[in-house]
C-alpha positions as CSV (number, residue, x, y, z in Angstrom):
1,X,8.2,-22.4,6.8
2,X,6.7,-19.2,5.8
3,X,8.0,-16.0,7.6
4,X,6.0,-13.0,7.3
5,X,7.5,-9.6,8.3
6,X,6.1,-7.7,11.5
7,X,3.4,-5.5,10.9
8,X,3.9,-1.8,10.7
9,X,3.1,0.6,13.3
10,X,0.4,2.1,11.5
11,X,-1.2,-1.1,10.4
12,X,-4.1,-0.7,12.4
13,X,-4.6,3.1,11.4
14,X,-4.6,2.4,7.6
15,X,-7.1,-0.4,8.2
16,X,-9.2,1.8,10.2
17,X,-9.1,4.6,7.6
18,X,-10.0,2.3,4.7
19,X,-13.1,1.0,6.9
20,X,-14.1,4.6,7.4
21,X,-14.3,5.2,3.6
22,X,-16.2,2.2,3.0
23,X,-13.7,-0.6,2.0
24,X,-14.0,-4.2,3.4
25,X,-10.8,-5.7,4.6
26,X,-10.6,-9.3,2.9
27,X,-7.3,-10.0,3.8
28,X,-4.7,-9.1,6.2
29,X,-2.3,-9.9,4.8
30,X,-2.8,-10.8,1.4
31,X,-0.8,-13.6,0.4
32,X,0.4,-13.9,-3.0
33,X,1.9,-17.3,-4.2
34,X,4.0,-16.5,-7.3
35,X,5.4,-19.6,-8.6
36,X,7.8,-20.5,-5.5
37,X,7.8,-17.2,-4.1
38,X,5.3,-16.4,-1.4
39,X,4.8,-12.6,-1.3
40,X,2.8,-10.7,2.0
41,X,1.0,-7.5,1.1
42,X,-0.3,-5.8,4.0
43,X,-4.1,-5.6,3.6
44,X,-6.4,-6.9,0.7
45,X,-9.5,-4.8,0.6
46,X,-12.5,-4.3,-1.9
47,X,-15.4,-2.0,-2.4
48,X,-18.7,-2.5,-3.9
49,X,-19.1,0.4,-6.5
50,X,-22.2,0.1,-8.6
51,X,-24.1,-3.1,-10.0
52,X,-22.6,-2.8,-13.4
53,X,-18.9,-2.4,-12.4
54,X,-18.9,-4.7,-9.5
55,X,-16.4,-4.5,-6.7
56,X,-13.2,-2.5,-6.9
57,X,-10.3,-4.4,-5.4
58,X,-6.7,-3.2,-3.9
59,X,-4.0,-4.4,-2.2
60,X,-2.2,-1.9,0.2
61,X,1.4,-2.1,1.3
62,X,1.9,0.4,4.7
63,X,5.2,1.7,5.4
64,X,5.7,4.3,8.6
65,X,8.9,6.1,6.9
66,X,10.4,6.5,10.8
67,X,13.6,5.7,10.6
68,X,16.6,7.9,10.3
69,X,17.1,7.7,6.3
70,X,13.9,8.3,4.4
71,X,15.9,7.7,1.3
72,X,16.8,3.8,2.6
73,X,13.2,3.4,3.6
74,X,11.8,4.6,0.4
75,X,14.2,2.3,-1.6
76,X,13.0,-0.8,0.4
77,X,9.3,0.5,-0.2
78,X,9.7,0.9,-4.0
79,X,11.3,-2.4,-4.4
80,X,8.7,-4.1,-2.5
81,X,5.9,-2.2,-4.5
82,X,7.3,-3.2,-7.6
83,X,7.7,-6.8,-6.7
84,X,4.0,-7.0,-5.5
85,X,2.7,-5.0,-8.5
86,X,4.5,-7.8,-11.0
87,X,3.1,-10.7,-9.2
88,X,-0.5,-9.2,-8.8
89,X,-0.5,-8.3,-12.6
90,X,-0.1,-11.9,-13.4
91,X,-2.3,-13.5,-10.4
92,X,-5.0,-10.7,-10.0
93,X,-4.8,-8.0,-12.5
94,X,-8.1,-6.4,-11.5
95,X,-6.4,-5.6,-7.9
96,X,-4.8,-2.1,-7.6
97,X,-1.8,-1.8,-5.2
98,X,-1.0,1.2,-3.3
99,X,1.6,2.4,-1.4
100,X,0.2,3.8,2.1
101,X,2.2,6.6,3.5
102,X,1.7,8.9,6.4
103,X,0.9,12.5,5.9
104,X,4.2,14.0,7.5
105,X,6.5,11.7,5.3
106,X,4.3,12.9,2.3
107,X,4.7,16.4,3.1
108,X,8.4,16.2,4.0
109,X,10.0,13.5,1.8
110,X,7.3,12.6,-0.8
111,X,7.3,16.4,-2.0
112,X,10.9,16.2,-2.9
113,X,11.5,16.5,-6.8
114,X,13.5,13.2,-6.7
115,X,10.7,11.6,-5.0
116,X,8.1,12.6,-7.2
117,X,10.1,11.4,-10.2
118,X,10.5,8.1,-8.8
119,X,6.8,7.8,-8.0
120,X,5.9,8.8,-11.5
121,X,8.8,6.6,-13.3
122,X,7.8,3.7,-11.5
123,X,4.1,4.4,-11.5
124,X,3.6,4.1,-7.6
125,X,0.2,4.8,-6.3
126,X,0.1,6.2,-3.0
127,X,-2.6,6.3,-0.2
128,X,-1.6,9.2,2.4
129,X,-3.0,8.5,5.7
130,X,-3.4,10.6,9.0
131,X,-2.1,8.0,11.7
132,X,-3.6,9.9,14.6
133,X,-7.2,10.5,12.9
134,X,-7.0,7.3,11.2
135,X,-8.3,9.1,8.2
136,X,-7.1,8.9,4.5
137,X,-6.0,12.2,3.4
138,X,-5.1,11.6,-0.5
139,X,-5.3,9.1,-2.7
140,X,-2.8,9.7,-5.9
């Protein structure tokens, strides 16, 4: 029996924000079978770019950062990101993985030097979104 974790509270906001930017949601969740481990990334999406480039594919892991300890939540998110990226690099190397975080968490916690260095060191790609307007504020 496969158990998926519950959807993040901002799941639908990120999904809507991606659709507003022209992305097609292809997987909700994106199931990744890596040998004897099954992983569930929150969303898979693609966007047609140009005839010569074809479709750009992404996977998005969504985190709310509403718990009391942002450091603990960041540890969990970074660990998931690294594991998902490993599996995707072998199974779908053309799919780019992003961590989606709300803009308030980005402005308060992700602006800290430690967090910035960790993101840089671990090559974590971010989507910063506004949960109220369901819009993407920044890709990095």
